C-alpha positions in Angstrom: -4.9 19.9 -21.6 -5.3 16.4 -22.9 -6.9 13.6 -21.0 -3.4 11.9 -20.6 -1.9 15.1 -19.2 -4.8 15.6 -16.8 -4.5 12.0 -15.6 -0.8 12.3 -15.1 -1.2 15.5 -13.1 -3.8 14.1 -10.8 -1.9 10.9 -10.4 1.1 12.9 -9.1 -1.1 14.8 -6.7 -2.3 11.5 -5.2 1.2 10.2 -5.0 2.4 13.4 -3.3 -0.6 13.4 -0.9 0.5 9.9 0.1 4.0 11.1 0.8 2.6 13.9 3.0 0.5 11.4 4.9 3.6 9.3 5.4 5.3 12.3 7.2 2.2 13.0 9.3 1.9 9.3 10.2 5.5 9.0 11.3 5.3 12.2 13.3 2.1 10.9 14.9 3.7 7.6 15.8 6.6 9.4 17.5 4.2 11.5 19.4 2.2 8.5 20.6 -0.9 8.8 18.4 -3.7 6.3 19.0 -3.3 3.1 17.1 -6.5 3.6 15.1 -5.3 7.0 13.9 -1.9 5.5 13.0 -3.6 2.8 10.9 -5.7 5.4 9.2 -2.8 7.7 8.3 -0.5 4.9 7.3 -2.9 2.6 5.4 -5.6 4.9 4.0 -3.5 8.0 3.8 -0.1 6.9 2.7 -0.6 3.5 1.1 -3.9 3.9 -0.7 -3.5 7.5 -1.9 -0.3 6.3 -3.7 -2.2 3.2 -4.9 -5.0 5.4 -6.3 -2.6 7.6 -8.2 -0.6 4.9 -9.8 -3.6 2.7 -10.5 -5.2 5.4 -12.6 -2.0 5.4 -14.7 -1.2 1.7 -14.8 -4.4 -0.4 -14.7 -5.9 0.9 -17.9 -2.6 0.3 -19.7 -2.2 -3.2 -18.3 -5.7 -4.1 -19.4 -5.1 -2.5 -22.9 -7.7 0.2 -22.3 -7.9 4.0 -21.9 -9.1 5.5 -18.7 -12.9 6.0 -19.0 -12.7 9.6 -17.7 -10.3 11.8 -15.9 -13.0 14.3 -14.8 -13.8 12.3 -11.5 -10.1 12.1 -10.3 -10.3 15.5 -8.5 -13.7 14.5 -7.0 -12.1 11.3 -5.5 -9.1 13.3 -4.4 -11.1 15.6 -2.3 -13.3 12.9 -0.9 -10.4 10.6 0.0 -8.2 13.3 1.6 -11.1 14.7 3.7 -12.3 11.2 4.7 -8.8 10.1 5.8 -8.3 13.3 7.8 -11.6 13.0 9.6 -11.1 9.3 10.4 -7.7 10.1 11.8 -9.1 12.9 14.0 -11.8 10.6 15.2 -9.2 8.0 16.1 -7.3 10.5 18.2 -10.5 12.2 19.7 -13.2 9.5 19.6 -16.2 11.7 20.4 -15.3 14.5 18.1 -17.9 15.8 15.6 -18.0 17.9 12.4 -19.2 21.1 14.0 -21.1 22.6 11.0 -23.4 19.6 10.7 -23.0 18.0 14.2 -22.1 14.6 12.6 -19.5 12.4 14.3 -16.1 12.8 12.7 -15.7 9.1 12.3 -19.1 8.7 10.5 -18.4 11.7 8.2 -14.9 10.4 7.4 -16.1 6.9 6.6 -18.8 8.3 4.3 -16.4 10.5 2.5 -13.8 7.7 2.3 -16.4 5.2 1.0 -17.5 7.8 -1.6 -14.0 8.3 -2.8 -13.5 4.5 -3.1 -16.8 4.2 -5.0 -15.6 6.9 -7.5 -12.3 5.1 -7.9 -13.8 1.6 -8.3 -16.5 3.0 -10.6 -13.9 4.7 -12.9 -11.5 1.7 -13.0 -14.4 -0.8 -13.2 -16.0 1.0 -16.2 -12.6 1.3 -17.9 -11.9 -2.5 -17.8 -15.6 -3.7 -17.8 -15.1 -5.7 -21.1 -11.8 -7.2 -20.1 -12.2 -8.2 -16.4 -10.2 -11.3 -16.8 -7.3 -9.2 -18.1 -6.8 -11.5 -21.2 -5.9 -8.4 -23.2 -2.7 -7.2 -21.6 -1.4 -4.5 -23.9 1.9 -6.5 -24.0 3.8 -5.8 -27.2 5.3 -8.4 -29.5 8.8 -7.7 -28.2 7.6 -8.9 -24.8 5.5 -11.8 -26.1 7.2 -14.2 -23.7 5.8 -12.2 -20.8 2.1 -12.6 -21.8 1.4 -15.7 -19.7 2.6 -14.0 -16.5 0.9 -10.7 -17.5 -2.5 -12.4 -18.0 -2.2 -14.2 -14.7 -1.3 -11.0 -12.9 -4.2 -9.1 -14.5 -6.6 -11.8 -13.3 -6.0 -10.9 -9.7 -6.3 -7.1 -10.0 -10.2 -7.2 -9.9 -9.9 -9.4 -6.8 -7.7 -6.8 -5.1 -10.2 -4.1 -6.1 -13.0 -6.2 -4.6 -11.2 -6.4 -1.3 -10.9 -2.6 -1.4 -14.6 -2.3 -1.8 -15.5 -4.8 0.9 -12.9 -3.5 3.4 -14.1 0.1 2.9 -17.7 -1.1 3.5 -16.6 -2.7 6.7 -15.1 0.6 7.8 -18.3 2.5 6.8 -20.5 0.0 8.6 -18.5 0.2 11.8 -18.8 4.0 11.8 -22.4 4.5 10.6 -24.6 1.7 12.0 -25.0 -0.1 8.7 -25.1 -3.9 8.9 -21.5 -5.0 9.8 -19.5 -7.8 8.4 -19.6 -10.8 10.8 -19.2 -9.2 14.3 -17.8 -5.8 13.1 -14.4 -6.6 14.7 -12.2 -3.7 13.3 -9.1 -5.7 12.4 -11.2 -7.7 10.0 -11.6 -4.6 7.8 -8.0 -3.6 8.3 -6.8 -7.0 7.0 -9.1 -6.9 4.0 -7.7 -3.5 3.1 -4.0 -4.1 3.9 -3.5 -7.8 3.0 -6.4 -8.3 0.6 -6.2 -5.1 -1.4 -2.7 -3.5 -0.7 -0.6 -6.6 -0.7 -2.4 -8.4 -3.5 -2.0 -5.3 -5.7 1.8 -5.3 -4.8 1.9 -8.9 -6.1 -0.2 -8.5 -9.2 1.2 -5.1 -10.3 4.7 -6.1 -9.1 4.8 -9.1 -11.3 4.2 -6.9 -14.3 6.4 -3.9 -13.3 9.4 -5.4 -11.5 10.6 -7.9 -14.2 10.6 -5.0 -16.7 12.5 -2.7 -14.4 15.1 -5.4 -13.8 15.0 -6.7 -17.4 14.6 -10.3 -16.1 12.1 -13.1 -16.2 10.2 -14.1 -13.0 9.7 -17.7 -12.0 6.3 -18.8 -13.3 6.1 -21.3 -10.6 6.4 -18.6 -7.9 3.9 -16.4 -9.8 1.4 -19.2 -9.8 2.0 -19.8 -6.1 1.9 -16.2 -4.9 -1.1 -14.8 -6.6 -3.7 -17.5 -5.6 -2.3 -17.7 -2.0 -2.3 -13.9 -1.8 -5.9 -13.8 -3.0 -7.3 -16.4 -0.6 -5.2 -15.8 2.5 -6.6 -12.4 3.5 -10.2 -13.7 3.3 -9.4 -16.5 5.7 -7.5 -14.2 8.0 -10.3 -11.7 8.2 -13.0 -14.3 8.6 -11.5 -16.0 11.7 -9.6 -13.3 13.5 -8.1 -13.3 16.1 -7.7 -17.1 16.3 -9.0 -20.4 14.9 -8.2 -22.9 12.3 -9.2 -20.7 9.3 -7.1 -17.9 10.8 -4.1 -20.3 10.9 -4.8 -21.4 7.3 -4.9 -17.8 6.2 -1.7 -17.0 8.0 0.1 -19.9 6.2 -1.3 -18.8 2.8 -0.3 -15.2 3.5 3.2 -16.3 4.5 3.5 -18.3 1.3 2.4 -15.3 -0.7 4.8 -12.8 0.9 7.7 -15.3 1.1 7.2 -16.4 -2.5 7.0 -12.8 -3.7 10.2 -12.0 -1.8 12.0 -15.0 -3.3 10.8 -14.1 -6.8 12.1 -10.5 -6.4 15.4 -11.7 -5.0 15.9 -14.1 -8.0 15.0 -11.3 -10.4 17.5 -9.0 -8.6 20.3 -11.6 -8.9 19.6 -12.2 -12.6 19.6 -8.5 -13.4 22.7 -6.4 -14.3 20.8 -3.2 -13.6 21.5 -1.2 -10.4 18.9 1.4 -9.4 18.4 3.0 -6.0 14.7 2.0 -6.0 15.5 -1.7 -6.0 17.0 -1.3 -2.5 13.6 -0.1 -1.3 11.9 -3.2 -2.6 14.6 -5.4 -1.2 14.1 -3.8 2.2 10.3 -4.2 1.8 10.6 -7.9 1.1 12.7 -8.4 4.2 10.2 -6.5 6.3 7.4 -8.6 4.7 9.1 -11.8 5.7 9.4 -10.6 9.2 5.8 -9.5 9.3 4.4 -12.9 8.1 6.8 -14.7 10.5 5.1 -12.8 13.4 1.7 -13.5 11.9 2.5 -17.3 11.9 3.6 -16.9 15.6 0.2 -15.2 16.3 -1.6 -18.2 14.8 0.1 -20.4 17.4 0.1 -18.2 20.5 -1.8 -15.1 21.5 0.5 -12.0 20.9 1.2 -9.1 23.2 0.1 -5.6 22.3 3.7 -4.6 21.4 4.1 -7.5 19.0 0.8 -6.7 17.3 2.2 -3.1 16.9 5.4 -4.5 15.5 3.5 -6.7 13.0 1.4 -3.7 11.9 4.5 -1.5 11.4 6.4 -4.2 9.5 3.4 -4.7 7.2 2.2 -1.2 6.5 5.5 0.8 6.7 7.8 -2.1 5.9 6.3 -4.3 3.2 3.7 -2.0 1.6 5.5 1.3 2.4 9.0 0.5 1.4 7.7 -1.1 -1.8 5.9 2.2 -2.6 9.0 4.2 -1.8 11.3 2.0 -3.9 9.0 1.9 -6.9 8.4 5.6 -6.7 12.1 6.2 -7.4 11.7 4.2 -10.6 8.9 6.4 -11.8 10.5 9.6 -10.5 14.2 9.1 -10.6 16.0 11.2 -8.0 19.1 11.4 -10.2 17.4 13.6 -12.8 16.8 16.4 -10.3 19.1 19.4 -10.2 17.9 21.1 -7.1 20.1 21.0 -3.9 19.9 17.6 -2.3 18.5 15.8 -5.4 20.1 12.5 -6.3 20.3 8.7 -5.7 22.4 9.2 -2.5 19.6 11.2 -0.9 17.0 8.5 -2.0 19.2 5.8 -0.4 19.4 7.8 2.8 15.6 8.0 2.9 15.3 4.2 2.4 18.0 3.5 5.0 16.4 5.8 7.5 12.9 4.2 7.0 14.1 0.6 7.0 16.8 1.1 9.7 14.4 3.0 11.9 11.7 0.4 11.5 14.1 -2.4 12.5 15.2 -0.4 15.6 11.6 0.3 16.5 10.5 -3.3 16.1 13.5 -4.4 18.2 12.5 -2.0 20.9 8.9 -3.2 20.8 10.1 -6.8 21.2 12.3 -5.9 24.1 9.8 -3.4 25.7 12.5 -0.7 25.4 10.7 2.6 25.1 13.8 4.7 24.3 14.8 2.3 21.5 11.3 2.5 20.0 11.5 6.3 20.1 14.9 6.3 18.5 13.6 4.1 15.6 10.6 6.4 15.2 12.8 9.5 15.0 14.7 7.9 12.2 11.4 7.1 10.5 10.3 10.7 10.7 13.6 11.7 9.1 13.3 9.1 6.3 9.7 10.1 5.6 10.6 13.8 5.4 13.5 13.0 3.1 11.3 11.0 0.8 8.6 13.8 0.7 11.3 16.4 0.1 12.6 14.5 -2.9 9.2 14.0 -4.5 8.3 17.6 -3.9 11.5 18.8 -5.5 11.2 16.5 -8.5 7.6 17.3 -9.1 8.2 21.0 -8.9 11.3 21.0 -11.1 9.9 18.6 -13.8 6.3 19.5 -13.9 6.0 23.0 -12.4 
């Protein structure tokens, strides 16, 4: 097996693991799982396992390099899966321990997670070590007009990776007794991971991927606005949570970043004559993102209720990050090429509709304090997650064995 084949195989395993975590997360939310476990399953499990898989494939290409080694991908896979699972268990059962070594599950999970992140960052970092600015883009002559945007997008990928490292350290320190960042307030680390790493990677990679998918040119003004705002905003948010002037400044910058990205994608979509089912996922994601940052701006003015914080979290992780992942997944793994029962764009559209529609119903229920409405939305979310996982499983089995 060649290095490229091995990399592709393990990338798919990371992506499928993310889809499985999505199902487990949605079932857990329906069952009333603890918030900490939900964040772990959604952000570390679903979002970042998918990010790891696609980053191994895309980042070296975008930086005009070959992945330094594929041998460590299975090592990271095992560390990240086990770490996420233990952290989720600890969130649900706070005083649990790993029986064989009598170590708290949270500490063991954080150590394993941090080890997996270290392997990932080390592999990607060594791959692009001589091109950290991203000046070499691998952009061909036929796309020469895209090089300016590609270089600017590349410049922010290392920033997003830095956020991943710092956010993972914050999680590790909180669980193991290492020196904490600031006061160790857990949402600081969550914002570094979700907004700093996850959202910034959506912006940076998205400005390279999406214009090519849509065969359209992004607004350079919006690219130049979104990327710096998306890089600085999370640091200010995390530094001053849950309130304060820097928090308000960070909320404004994050709103500019997400709103600008949404506008950039909508303009690309209008320009394009292509119609792909995955685009509906990204459209839904941008709408959810706008709602999420609107709530964030409201939090900067007035202290939120617990239900509104939950709505913001769901709109961010499942809505903006999650639906972007689902939509882009259908570009890389087109459902229409499958021949197994249920394969096709219609099923993919059902998955997107269930996830997005269920999310809107759930958020509405949280805003109105209507428990049955929240439950109905989460039932739809479970169905959407299961449909997405079913599609990926069928496509991977049929096309790759």
